[in-house]
Backbone bond lengths (Angstrom), bond angles and torsions (degrees), N, CA, C in turn:
res aa  C-N    CA-C-N  psi(-1)  N-CA   C-N-CA  omega(-1)  CA-C   N-CA-C  phi
1 M - - - 1.493 - - 1.396 111.81 -
2 N 1.350 118.88 -40.31 1.532 121.98 -169.98 1.504 107.02 -69.24
3 T 1.245 123.53 -33.72 1.442 128.75 178.41 1.450 109.27 -62.38
4 V 1.362 111.84 -49.41 1.464 113.31 -179.77 1.543 113.76 -62.49
5 L 1.278 114.56 -36.87 1.490 115.70 174.91 1.462 117.00 -59.74
6 I 1.292 108.44 -45.61 1.581 117.37 173.84 1.491 117.05 -56.85
7 I 1.408 111.18 -38.58 1.464 117.72 179.57 1.636 107.37 -72.42
8 I 1.165 116.52 -44.30 1.513 121.82 177.60 1.577 108.39 -54.09
9 G 1.329 114.53 -54.26 1.499 120.39 -174.79 1.488 112.20 -65.01
10 A 1.286 114.46 -35.13 1.519 121.23 178.51 1.684 109.43 -73.47
11 A 1.396 115.43 -38.16 1.327 117.31 171.56 1.474 118.24 -58.40
12 I 1.369 115.62 -26.66 1.398 119.52 -178.01 1.609 109.92 -92.45
13 G 1.338 111.87 -38.11 1.484 117.47 -172.17 1.519 112.94 -71.32
14 A 1.390 120.98 -32.66 1.439 119.06 -172.86 1.528 110.34 -78.18
15 P 1.347 117.96 -40.20 1.611 120.14 174.12 1.509 109.87 -67.12
16 T 1.288 114.72 -32.50 1.495 114.80 178.14 1.601 112.36 -65.14
17 R 1.356 112.00 -44.92 1.375 116.75 175.97 1.604 118.65 -54.41
18 F 1.331 103.41 -42.84 1.534 116.47 -176.70 1.499 104.26 -66.34
19 A 1.305 118.44 -51.47 1.419 117.15 -175.53 1.447 111.92 -63.19
20 I 1.305 127.02 -41.16 1.484 126.47 -175.37 1.531 103.45 -67.54
21 D 1.317 122.42 -43.50 1.512 126.45 -177.34 1.463 110.61 -60.37
22 Q 1.477 110.48 -47.48 1.595 112.99 175.35 1.492 116.08 -60.03
23 Y 1.328 112.54 -45.13 1.469 116.88 -179.90 1.520 112.81 -52.75
24 I 1.401 113.84 -53.20 1.423 122.00 -176.97 1.543 114.13 -62.63
25 R 1.320 116.41 -34.72 1.446 123.66 -174.88 1.566 107.64 -75.69
26 K 1.367 120.59 -9.57 1.413 122.41 167.94 1.618 110.18 -64.72
27 F 1.291 119.17 -28.99 1.475 126.72 -171.22 1.373 114.11 -100.56
28 T 1.519 119.57 -24.19 1.436 116.49 -175.62 1.613 103.23 -153.94
29 S 1.286 116.23 163.19 1.425 121.65 176.92 1.546 109.04 -98.82
30 K 1.298 112.24 -6.30 1.561 115.27 -179.23 1.587 108.98 -79.21
31 P 1.263 121.58 156.67 1.402 126.64 -176.20 1.485 114.78 -79.52
32 Y 1.305 118.88 47.01 1.389 121.22 -178.54 1.581 114.83 -73.39
33 G 1.261 115.00 -26.83 1.488 118.69 178.14 1.586 107.44 -68.89
34 I 1.225 121.99 -46.02 1.473 122.49 177.91 1.552 110.46 -62.78
35 F 1.324 114.94 -37.77 1.550 121.59 177.00 1.372 108.32 -58.41
36 I 1.406 120.46 -55.17 1.415 121.60 -179.33 1.549 114.65 -60.63
37 V 1.396 115.90 -46.15 1.463 120.55 176.42 1.541 109.36 -53.51
38 N 1.359 118.87 -45.12 1.475 115.53 -176.58 1.461 116.16 -69.23
39 I 1.346 113.87 -32.81 1.401 117.55 177.01 1.486 115.62 -75.33
40 V 1.280 122.13 -30.45 1.405 125.76 173.14 1.491 106.85 -71.47
41 G 1.327 119.42 -41.08 1.461 120.37 178.95 1.438 115.12 -67.42
42 S 1.372 118.67 -31.74 1.519 121.42 172.73 1.515 108.70 -66.75
43 F 1.328 121.23 -38.12 1.403 122.20 179.04 1.526 109.71 -68.00
44 I 1.294 120.09 -39.45 1.453 119.05 174.07 1.432 118.69 -61.56
45 L 1.426 112.47 -42.00 1.406 118.76 175.52 1.527 112.04 -56.51
46 G 1.328 114.40 -46.88 1.472 121.14 -178.56 1.533 109.01 -64.39
47 L 1.222 115.50 -46.37 1.634 121.35 175.32 1.428 113.49 -51.29
48 T 1.381 113.65 -44.08 1.516 115.76 -167.90 1.537 110.28 -102.01
49 F 1.277 117.39 10.99 1.552 122.74 -178.59 1.488 110.65 -53.97
50 K 1.289 122.61 -47.14 1.375 130.21 -175.79 1.534 115.80 -102.48
51 S 1.265 116.51 11.67 1.457 120.01 -175.47 1.677 108.22 -76.82
52 S 1.209 114.94 175.33 1.487 125.36 169.87 1.435 108.33 -43.25
53 E 1.322 114.59 156.22 1.451 119.65 168.38 1.647 117.92 -58.49
54 H 1.294 110.68 -40.38 1.402 115.44 178.47 1.490 116.12 -72.22
55 A 1.351 114.83 -40.10 1.506 119.68 174.96 1.618 108.67 -64.48
56 H 1.253 113.75 -39.36 1.496 116.70 -178.39 1.583 111.15 -69.75
57 D 1.333 114.76 -36.11 1.552 117.19 179.54 1.540 106.17 -71.65
58 L 1.361 120.79 -43.68 1.446 120.04 178.22 1.627 114.99 -64.51
59 L 1.331 113.59 -54.35 1.358 119.21 -165.80 1.648 106.98 -85.10
60 A 1.304 120.25 -52.43 1.490 123.46 -170.20 1.561 111.03 -81.86
61 I 1.246 117.73 -47.47 1.501 118.00 -176.14 1.576 104.31 -79.59
62 G 1.397 117.97 -57.03 1.367 121.34 -174.15 1.528 116.03 -63.85
63 F 1.399 110.05 -72.35 1.414 120.37 -174.20 1.604 111.04 -61.05
64 A 1.314 117.68 -57.34 1.382 119.18 -166.68 1.555 104.12 -76.12
65 G 1.245 119.65 -33.15 1.526 121.34 174.92 1.462 114.93 -55.10
66 A 1.274 116.11 -41.32 1.463 121.51 -178.00 1.445 106.88 -90.91
67 F 1.283 127.32 -27.35 1.422 129.47 -177.94 1.578 113.24 -71.89
68 T 1.314 114.38 -43.05 1.417 118.98 178.93 1.467 110.99 -85.01
69 T 1.379 117.93 164.52 1.405 116.87 -173.97 1.470 110.02 -153.11
70 W 1.319 120.95 105.24 1.526 127.93 178.19 1.605 104.15 -70.33
71 S 1.267 120.65 -47.29 1.408 121.23 -174.13 1.578 115.71 -60.70
72 T 1.263 117.02 -39.01 1.440 120.68 176.93 1.525 112.83 -71.24
73 F 1.397 111.40 -35.49 1.451 116.08 176.38 1.682 109.97 -65.40
74 M 1.199 112.16 -39.24 1.543 115.24 -175.46 1.513 104.74 -75.41
75 L 1.337 123.81 -34.18 1.509 128.07 177.48 1.552 107.50 -63.06
76 D 1.313 114.38 -45.79 1.503 116.85 -178.22 1.633 108.46 -61.25
77 I 1.299 117.40 -45.49 1.371 118.32 -172.75 1.659 104.80 -68.50
78 Y 1.242 120.03 -45.01 1.427 126.76 176.36 1.470 112.98 -49.20
79 L 1.416 114.62 -53.28 1.411 119.06 178.24 1.498 116.25 -62.07
80 A 1.300 113.15 -38.34 1.453 115.85 174.31 1.550 115.17 -62.52
81 F 1.185 116.58 -35.66 1.513 120.50 176.35 1.474 107.78 -72.44
82 E 1.277 122.33 -44.64 1.465 128.29 175.83 1.604 111.81 -51.23
83 L 1.327 111.25 -40.47 1.546 122.04 178.96 1.484 110.49 -84.90
84 K 1.363 122.49 7.38 1.381 131.21 -175.01 1.556 111.25 50.86
85 R 1.272 116.21 39.51 1.614 122.89 168.52 1.518 103.41 -96.50
86 Y 1.280 112.77 66.30 1.540 113.83 176.27 1.494 114.80 -58.89
87 K 1.329 122.83 -43.38 1.330 123.88 -179.68 1.490 112.83 -60.79
88 E 1.482 116.16 -48.15 1.425 117.51 176.87 1.558 112.95 -56.60
89 A 1.329 116.75 -42.66 1.513 122.03 -178.77 1.502 108.88 -59.76
90 S 1.329 114.45 -48.19 1.460 121.11 -175.35 1.513 111.09 -67.56
91 V 1.339 118.20 -40.59 1.509 123.70 179.57 1.662 103.71 -59.19
92 N 1.172 111.01 -54.99 1.586 122.15 -175.52 1.506 110.64 -52.21
93 L 1.430 114.94 -47.75 1.427 118.31 -177.73 1.623 112.52 -69.05
94 L 1.266 114.02 -45.56 1.403 120.56 -178.65 1.490 111.15 -73.36
95 F 1.306 125.35 -44.56 1.510 124.82 173.78 1.612 111.87 -59.56
96 S 1.401 115.10 -43.53 1.392 122.41 -175.71 1.552 109.45 -59.06
97 L 1.278 111.38 -50.40 1.519 119.78 -176.71 1.461 111.66 -69.09
98 G 1.377 112.88 -48.76 1.440 116.39 179.97 1.562 110.08 -64.30
99 F 1.336 122.66 -60.73 1.443 117.43 178.13 1.457 118.31 -58.83
100 G 1.387 116.21 -27.85 1.508 119.27 178.90 1.581 105.92 -65.12
101 L 1.413 117.43 -46.45 1.451 115.74 177.43 1.480 116.79 -62.04
102 I 1.421 113.40 -40.21 1.469 115.51 176.74 1.589 111.97 -64.87
103 A 1.327 118.24 -39.05 1.449 124.95 175.75 1.501 109.30 -56.20
104 A 1.267 117.82 -56.40 1.538 125.35 178.07 1.570 107.18 -52.39
105 W 1.321 116.84 -53.19 1.545 120.04 -173.02 1.582 104.55 -60.56
106 C 1.340 118.49 -45.86 1.529 123.65 178.32 1.605 105.93 -51.72
107 G 1.297 112.26 -61.46 1.530 114.78 -177.47 1.512 115.31 -53.96
108 L 1.383 115.88 -45.01 1.612 120.83 171.29 1.433 110.40 -51.38
109 H 1.353 122.30 -46.76 1.515 125.59 -173.20 1.470 109.37 -80.60
110 L 1.278 126.30 -16.87 1.433 124.72 177.87 1.485 110.57 -88.89
111 A 1.347 113.63 -25.23 1.528 115.27 -175.67 1.561 112.28 -77.62
């Protein structure tokens, strides 16, 4: 049953991430979509940290695992450095880590 819940969560999380990122990229070339997705995902992980095993498998491992993306985050930072957009890369890195930690903390304290 746990595997099925993880698959269902991932099947919803990955397309949701793609849709949000594509929508936001209509308005800017900056990686705001991935930033938002990773912050929301951090909040979801914090919120579901102490939930039941089934809810954790569905929401944290399945949905948030497929919804958030470390690889795209790293690629966005790498490309900004390649294009000599050092300030953009630094702001993305610091804000993503900082707000991600805050979001996870908030989720943990709300749960």
